[in-house]
C-alpha positions as CSV (number, residue, x, y, z in Angstrom):
1,X,-20.1,-8.2,-14.1
2,X,-21.5,-10.7,-11.6
3,X,-18.2,-12.5,-11.2
4,X,-16.4,-9.2,-10.5
5,X,-19.2,-8.2,-8.0
6,X,-18.8,-11.6,-6.3
7,X,-15.0,-11.3,-6.2
8,X,-15.3,-7.9,-4.5
9,X,-18.2,-8.7,-2.2
10,X,-16.0,-9.3,0.9
11,X,-14.0,-6.1,0.5
12,X,-14.8,-3.1,2.7
13,X,-15.6,0.3,1.2
14,X,-16.6,-1.0,-2.3
15,X,-19.2,1.0,-4.2
16,X,-20.6,0.3,-7.7
17,X,-21.1,3.1,-10.2
18,X,-22.3,2.9,-13.8
19,X,-19.6,4.4,-16.1
20,X,-17.4,3.6,-19.0
21,X,-20.2,1.6,-20.6
22,X,-20.3,-0.9,-17.8
23,X,-20.2,-1.3,-14.0
24,X,-17.3,0.3,-12.2
25,X,-16.1,-0.6,-8.8
26,X,-14.8,2.0,-6.5
27,X,-12.6,1.0,-3.5
28,X,-12.1,3.6,-0.9
29,X,-13.7,6.1,-3.3
30,X,-11.2,5.4,-6.1
31,X,-11.9,3.5,-9.3
32,X,-10.2,0.2,-9.3
33,X,-11.8,-1.8,-12.1
34,X,-14.8,-1.5,-14.5
35,X,-16.6,-4.5,-16.0
36,X,-17.9,-3.9,-19.5
37,X,-20.9,-5.4,-21.1
38,X,-18.7,-7.3,-23.5
39,X,-16.9,-9.0,-20.7
40,X,-13.6,-7.0,-20.8
41,X,-12.2,-5.5,-17.7
42,X,-10.8,-2.0,-17.5
43,X,-8.1,-2.0,-14.8
44,X,-6.4,0.9,-13.1
45,X,-2.7,0.1,-12.8
46,X,0.5,1.6,-11.5
47,X,2.1,3.2,-14.6
48,X,5.5,1.6,-13.7
49,X,3.9,-1.8,-14.2
50,X,2.5,-1.1,-17.7
51,X,4.9,-3.1,-19.8
52,X,4.9,-6.1,-17.5
53,X,1.1,-6.2,-17.3
54,X,0.8,-5.9,-21.1
55,X,3.0,-9.1,-21.3
56,X,0.5,-10.8,-19.0
57,X,-2.4,-10.1,-21.4
58,X,-3.4,-6.5,-20.7
59,X,-4.1,-4.2,-23.7
60,X,-3.9,-0.4,-24.0
61,X,-7.2,1.1,-22.8
62,X,-9.1,3.7,-24.9
63,X,-11.8,6.1,-24.1
64,X,-13.5,6.3,-27.4
65,X,-11.9,5.7,-30.7
66,X,-8.3,6.8,-30.9
67,X,-8.3,8.4,-27.4
68,X,-5.8,6.3,-25.3
69,X,-6.3,6.5,-21.5
70,X,-2.6,6.4,-20.8
71,X,-0.2,4.2,-18.9
72,X,-2.4,4.1,-15.8
73,X,-5.0,1.9,-17.4
74,X,-5.3,-1.4,-19.2
75,X,-8.1,-3.4,-20.7
76,X,-8.0,-7.1,-20.1
77,X,-9.9,-9.0,-22.8
78,X,-12.7,-11.4,-21.8
79,X,-10.8,-14.4,-23.0
80,X,-8.0,-13.8,-20.4
81,X,-10.6,-13.7,-17.6
82,X,-12.2,-17.1,-17.8
83,X,-10.2,-18.5,-15.0
84,X,-11.3,-17.2,-11.5
85,X,-7.7,-17.0,-10.4
86,X,-6.8,-14.8,-13.3
87,X,-9.9,-12.6,-12.7
88,X,-8.8,-12.2,-9.0
89,X,-5.3,-11.3,-10.1
90,X,-6.5,-8.4,-12.3
91,X,-8.9,-7.2,-9.7
92,X,-6.1,-7.1,-7.2
93,X,-3.9,-5.2,-9.6
94,X,-6.7,-2.5,-9.8
95,X,-7.1,-2.4,-6.0
96,X,-3.3,-2.3,-5.4
97,X,-2.8,0.5,-7.8
98,X,-4.1,2.8,-5.1
99,X,-0.7,2.4,-3.4
100,X,1.3,3.3,-6.5
């Protein structure tokens, strides 16, 4: 959570909200990413990019057991976020999804 907060600190119009069992980051009043307690990152994506982003390491996102969130969301496992560059990539995917 701290790494996500640090990565988003320089952005304007960022607000933190507790939801989805973690800390969510709203950019311009729209949810972009949510850092979970277990280190995974929930990322809002452009649905058209779903397959490509799954190949990069994203996994289908679920809201509870057996309730998929759909093609506008992915979960990026903690192990794919160890590199700061990779974390920044996924945060930018969440922020850029506003334009999709």
